[in-house]
Every structure is written in structure tokens, then in C-alpha cells.
C-alpha positions as CSV (number, residue, x, y, z in Angstrom):
1,M,45.0,262.2,-75.2
2,A,41.4,262.5,-76.3
3,N,38.5,260.9,-74.4
4,D,36.9,258.1,-76.4
5,D,33.2,257.9,-75.3
6,S,32.6,254.9,-77.5
7,A,35.1,252.7,-75.7
8,P,33.4,250.3,-73.2
9,A,34.0,251.1,-69.5
10,P,36.3,248.7,-67.8
11,S,34.6,246.0,-65.8
12,T,34.5,246.7,-62.1
13,N,33.6,243.2,-61.2
14,A,36.1,241.4,-58.9
15,R,38.1,238.6,-60.4
16,R,40.7,236.3,-59.2
17,S,43.5,234.3,-60.7
18,V,43.4,230.5,-60.5
19,E,46.4,228.3,-61.3
20,L,45.8,225.7,-63.9
21,D,47.4,222.2,-63.8
22,S,49.7,221.4,-66.7
23,A,47.2,219.1,-68.4
24,E,44.5,221.7,-68.4
25,A,46.9,224.4,-69.6
26,L,48.0,222.3,-72.5
27,R,44.4,221.5,-73.4
28,L,43.6,225.2,-73.5
29,L,46.7,225.9,-75.6
30,G,45.6,223.3,-78.0
31,S,42.2,224.9,-78.3
32,V,43.6,228.0,-80.0
33,S,45.8,228.4,-83.1
34,L,47.7,231.7,-82.3
35,G,50.4,232.3,-79.8
36,R,53.7,234.1,-79.3
37,I,57.1,232.6,-79.3
38,V,59.9,234.2,-77.3
39,F,63.5,233.5,-78.0
40,T,66.9,235.2,-77.8
41,R,68.2,237.1,-80.8
42,Q,71.5,239.1,-80.5
43,A,71.4,238.5,-76.7
44,L,67.9,240.2,-76.4
45,P,64.4,238.7,-76.1
46,T,62.4,238.6,-79.3
47,V,58.7,237.9,-79.5
48,R,56.9,236.7,-82.7
49,P,53.2,236.0,-83.1
50,V,52.8,232.6,-84.9
51,N,50.1,230.0,-85.5
52,H,50.7,226.6,-84.0
53,V,49.3,223.1,-83.6
54,L,49.7,220.8,-80.6
55,V,50.9,217.4,-81.7
56,D,51.5,214.6,-79.1
57,G,52.0,217.2,-76.4
58,D,54.5,219.2,-78.4
59,I,53.9,222.7,-80.0
60,V,54.7,222.8,-83.7
61,I,55.1,226.0,-85.7
62,R,56.1,226.4,-89.3
63,T,58.9,228.8,-90.3
64,H,61.0,229.7,-93.3
65,E,64.7,229.5,-94.2
66,S,65.5,233.1,-93.4
67,A,63.5,233.3,-90.1
68,A,65.6,234.2,-87.0
69,L,64.2,231.2,-85.1
70,T,65.0,228.8,-87.9
71,S,68.6,230.1,-87.9
72,R,68.9,229.8,-84.1
73,T,67.6,226.3,-84.0
74,R,69.8,225.3,-87.0
75,Q,72.9,226.6,-85.1
76,A,72.0,224.6,-82.0
77,D,73.0,221.3,-83.8
78,G,70.0,219.4,-82.6
79,A,70.4,220.4,-78.9
80,G,67.6,223.0,-79.3
81,V,67.3,226.5,-78.0
82,V,65.4,227.6,-74.9
83,V,62.1,229.3,-75.8
84,A,58.9,230.4,-74.2
85,Y,55.6,230.1,-75.9
86,E,52.5,231.9,-74.7
87,A,48.8,231.8,-75.8
88,D,45.7,233.2,-74.2
89,I,42.2,234.2,-74.5
90,I,41.2,237.3,-72.4
91,D,37.9,238.9,-73.0
92,P,38.5,242.7,-73.5
93,D,35.3,243.7,-71.8
94,T,35.1,241.3,-68.8
95,H,38.8,240.7,-68.4
96,L,38.1,237.0,-67.9
97,G,39.9,234.2,-69.6
98,W,43.1,232.3,-69.5
99,S,46.8,232.5,-70.3
100,V,49.3,229.7,-70.7
101,V,53.1,229.8,-70.9
102,V,55.2,226.9,-72.0
103,T,59.0,226.9,-71.6
104,G,61.1,224.3,-73.3
105,Y,63.6,223.5,-76.0
106,A,62.8,224.3,-79.7
107,R,64.3,222.0,-82.3
108,L,64.3,222.2,-86.0
109,V,62.4,219.3,-87.5
110,T,64.6,217.5,-90.1
111,D,62.7,214.2,-90.7
112,P,61.0,214.5,-94.1
113,R,58.0,212.4,-92.9
114,E,57.5,214.7,-89.9
115,L,57.8,217.8,-92.1
116,A,55.2,216.4,-94.5
117,R,52.8,215.6,-91.6
118,Y,53.1,219.1,-90.1
119,E,52.6,220.6,-93.5
120,Q,49.2,218.8,-93.6
121,L,48.3,219.7,-90.0
122,L,49.3,223.4,-90.0
123,R,48.7,225.9,-92.7
124,P,50.7,229.1,-92.1
125,W,48.8,232.4,-92.0
126,L,51.3,234.2,-94.0
127,N,51.3,234.1,-97.8
128,R,54.9,232.8,-97.9
129,N,56.6,229.5,-98.4
130,M,57.2,228.0,-94.9
131,E,59.4,225.0,-95.7
132,D,60.7,224.5,-92.2
133,A,59.0,223.4,-88.9
134,V,60.1,223.9,-85.3
135,R,58.9,221.6,-82.5
136,I,58.8,222.8,-78.9
137,R,58.9,220.1,-76.2
138,P,57.3,221.6,-73.1
139,D,59.5,221.3,-70.0
140,L,57.6,223.7,-67.8
141,V,53.9,224.4,-68.4
142,T,52.1,227.1,-66.3
143,G,48.7,228.7,-66.7
144,I,46.2,230.9,-65.0
145,A,42.5,231.4,-65.4
146,L,41.1,234.8,-64.7
147,V,37.6,234.1,-63.2
148,G,34.9,236.1,-61.6
149,D,35.1,236.3,-57.8
150,D,31.7,234.7,-57.1
151,G,32.1,234.4,-53.5
């Protein structure tokens, strides 16, 4: 592997991990629009980057008919499927920031009024028709902040 002299040297400053309470973790998650959803596909974990919006404490993402997650939530008959959702902001130079993980049940949104509302609130990043929405109700919210060790 070639040495890349243009890459910044990793920070040598000490840092520590601080646990966030669930309210602060959800607030931080709501401050960004990109996260990663983790769900099971063919008995194996699958991770997809998606954009989201936080609505009334729930995470909402838009999907399309042929998406694996849409299919899994449709098969669940309203019971939902267990998923994890992760979002973070970590500075690549200082290695400071935060990370939040939410675990809960994902359910396909079927109410036309809710779908219309989410269509207005959340514009998919992909240039594709995203006619479905999935709502994740957080059951377990964890988060950490990576902060400088000032003392």
C-alpha cells in the first residue's frame, strides 16, 4: 500500500466516550437526514443508507415497491419487523462527534393521509418513485458522544 503524504495525520488528542440519554440521542438523530437501516434478509443482516425524517418521535423513511425492506414489512402483516437504525456525525480529523442507534419495529405505512404527509416532509435522494413509507418506532435508543478529554 502506497504512503499518501496528503492525508491528514490522525489526531493524537485523548478523547472519551460519553453516553447520551435517549432524549438527547433522538434530538441528534433528528438533526441529520442520513442514516443506515439494518434488517434481516435471507437470514443475514443487511445495511442500507437512507434519508429519514423524525416525526413525533418515530423515524420515517421512504421506500419503493421492490425494496427488500418494503417486502419484509409487508410480509409482517402489521406486526412489524425488528430493525436497527444508526446515524452519526464523526469528524474525520478530530474523531469527535456522536453516534446514535435505535432499535425497534419497522412497519409499512398504509394510511393514505400519513403517506401524503410523509411525501411532503421527506424527499428521497434517489431519482426514483418512492411510493411507500416505513415508520420505525424506537423501543431502545442508545447514543454516545466522542468528546475531547479535557481533564
